[in-house]
Structure formats: C-alpha cells, structure tokens
N, C-alpha and C positions, 0 to 999 in steps of 0.2 A: 419365566421359562425362556431360555434363549432359543430362538428359531434358527436352526442351523441352515435351513434352506434360504432364509433371508440373508444370513451371513455369507453364504456362498454366492449370492447374487450381487452383493455389494463389494466392489473391488477394494474399497478402503477399509473394510471390516473383515478381511479374510484372515482370521486368527484361529488357532486351535484351542480347544478347551483346556488342554494341559498347560499351554502358555498363559492363558487367562488366570487359572488358579495359582500358578507359580508366581505370577506377578502380584496378585492380590494378597497372597500370604507371605510376601516379602522375599521370595526366592527368584524374582524375575528381573533383577537389575543386571544389566549387561556389565561384565567385568570391566574394570577401569582400563581405558585405552582402546576398547572395542566398540564404543558407541558409533552409530551410523550418522553421518551428516550429509544433508542434501542442500545444495545451493539453489536459489530460485530468483527470478526477476518478475516484476509486474511492470509492464510498460504500455505505451500507446494511449495513455489517458491525457486529458487536458488538465490544467493546473488550477485547482480551487484556491481561493485566497487563504484558507486555513492552513495550506501547505507551504505558504511563503510567509515572510516576516518583514517588519519594518520597525526600526528604532527611531525613525524620524517622527517627532511629536505630531506633525500636521497630517500624517498619513492615516493612522487608525480611525480618526473621526470621519474621514472621507470613505473609508473602506471597511464597513462593518464585517467582523469575522476574521480579519487578518490577524495573524499571530504577531505578538509584540516582542518576541525574542527568538533567536535561533533554537534555543532549547524547547520553547513551546511548540514551534513548528515541527521539530524532530519528534517530539513526544506525541503530537497529534498523528503523525504518519505511523509511528510504531504501534500506537493503540489501535488505529484503524485496521492495519493489516493483521496484527496478532489476534484481535478480537474476532475478526471475520473468519480466520482459519479455525479458531476455537469453536465458533458457532457452527461451522460446517461439520467438524468432527463430532460435536455434541448432537447435532441433528441426525447424522448417520448412525451414531451409537444408539439413540433412542429408537430409530426406525428398526434397528436390528434387535431390539429388545434387551439391550445390555443394561444390567443393574448399575446404579450410581457408583458402587464400589469399584467396578471394573472400568466404568467410563472415566472416573477420576484418574486412573492409571494412564489411560490413553491421552487424556488432556494435559497430563503433567510432562510436557515436552519442553525442551529449551528452544526458544526462537530468538534470533538476533536479526534486527532490521538495520540496514545501512542506507542512510539517506541524508544528504547535505542540502538543506533547503535554500531557496533563492531569497536573497535580500533585496527588497524594493525600497531604495532610498527616496525615490521620487516617482510619482504616479500621475497618470491622467485617467480619469474615470468616465466611462461612457462618452468618449469624444464624438463629435459630429463628423460626418464624412468630409466636410469642408474645413475642418479644424487643422491648423498648423501648430506644430509643437516646437518651440524654440529650444535649442540645445543649452545645457547648463554644464559648466566646466567639469568634465570627468564624472558626470553623474547622470547616466542614462535614465530616461523616463520609461516606466513599464506601463503598458496600456491594459487597463482593466475594463472588461465589459460585464456588467452585472456582478457576478461573484467569481469570474474567471480571469486569470492573467493570460492574455491572448498573444501579446507580442511586446517588443520593446522599440523605442525610438533610438536609433543609433547615432543621433546627433549629440555629440558630447563637447562641442566647442560653441562658444557664444555666438559665432557667426553662422552656425549651421541650423538647418531646420528640417523637421520631418513633416511630410504631407500625407494625411490619412487617405485621401481620395485616390491617389496614384501609387500608394505604398512607397513613396520616396523616403529612403533611409529607414524604412520599417523592417525590422529583423525578427526572425522566428525565435522563440524561447529555446535555449540550449537543451538538447535532448537529455542531458544528464539530469535535468530537473523533472523530466516526465518518465523516469525509470526508477523503480524502487528495488533494491537488492536485499536478500536475506538468506539466512541459513536455518534449517530445521534439523535439530539434533535429537535422535531417538535414544533414550536412556533406559529402556526396559524391553524385555523380550516380547512383550505384546506386539511391538511395532518393529522389532529388529529386522524382520524379514520383509518388510514392506518394500516393494520394488519402486523404481523410478516412475513407472506407469501409475501406481497407486497414489503416490504423492502428486503426480501431475493431475490426476482426477480431483484430488482435494483442492489444489490451487485453482483448477478450472471452475469448480463450484464456488470457491471464494470470490473469484472475479465476477461470476454471474450474480452472486449475492450483492456485491458492490454496485453492479450495474442496475440493480433493482431497488437500491436503498436511497438514502438522502443525497448521495453524490452520484446518482445514476446518470445525470447529464455529462459528468466528467469521465465516468468509467465505462460507458456503454461500448466503447471500441477497444478497451484494454485487453491485453493478453498476458497469460502467465507462462513461464517456461521453467522447468525443473532440470537441473543438470547435476 
C-alpha cells in the first residue's frame, strides 16, 4: 500500500496515482520531443587515482588503482555518478512504499555523464617535503599523495626543478578535472513534472552518499548544482 502522506513529505517522490498507473500500464511515456532534460554538475572534490589514467608502463605498478586508459577512467566516473543517483532514487522509492513495478519506471531514466579524465604520464608518489623534482621535457610530473592526485610539477624543461617544501613551480590541478557534468532526461510522466528543486534534492542526496562512501575523503566537500 502506498502511503500518500509519505509521498507528500518526500519532494522527490511527489507523483499522482493516476500518473503512476498510466506509466505502469504503458501509457505514461512522454510524447517524442517533449522529454524533460536537466543539466547538472558535481564539483569541489579532490581527485582519486581511479578518475585519472596513465598509459606509461611504469606508472600503474607505483599507483595502485589508477586507470590504465582514458576509457577506463571515464567509465569509472560514469558508473560512480549514475549508480549513486539510482541508489538515491531507489532508497526514496522504498521509503515511500512504492512497489517494484513503479520503482522500475522511476529508475528507467536516461543519464549522460560528460567527463574528460586527466592523463598522468609521469608521477611522483608520496614525495618528502625536502624532495626536488627535476623537469622532464614537455612531461609534467603529477604529485600523488596516498590515493589522491594533489598537484603537478610545472617544470617541463630539463634545467627546471620543482621544490615541494616551498611550492616552487608547484601548480594546482586544473579545475576542469574536479568537475563532472551530466544530463538527466525524464522519459515518462511519472517524473515529467519534477521541478528543478526536486532534482536538486536528488543530487544533494547523491553527493552526501558519495561523501559517506568509499571515496568519502575525496567528496566530503563536493557540491551538486542543477540547471
């Protein structure tokens, strides 16, 4: 039995019974060209090694967990965000008492993730404060501490040097690598009228879930924005 009082209190499950049954019995698909799409970003996280990649043979043995191709890193990011959003929707559906037949309609949304991962051709791992990093021709060193890519050495000429202790020639990771973009497209009437605020609530919960999961140290300060 669906508890309508619970549904009313959950902003992301505000749906009418008529819409639910229309969707379940095959009448709830939005006419072609009328699907709703919401863009979102997740930003403000630090960079775990699984979200970057290296095709340099010497790097993966030194950096456990690093992706070994651009496709692998991109897939990791897509799975991470998509599965977390699905988990949030599934949890809220179960709390509202929705049967599996209706919940499957809610979860069957189209989600696209856009993220171009960072390539680390050369790395230095857990460097000491006194360590100096010699530049390599056009091949910046990325600094990895434990399982996080923290910075890069901007010395790219053979006569240049980075110094950890005074941040000499140490540069921040480009912000484009600490921001994930995506699009959520609703294709059924169960979710056709969901507002921006409803989706913002879903993404906020997804970020909180990430900040309490295996990558919590990377996502504890992340934020989501729906537009």
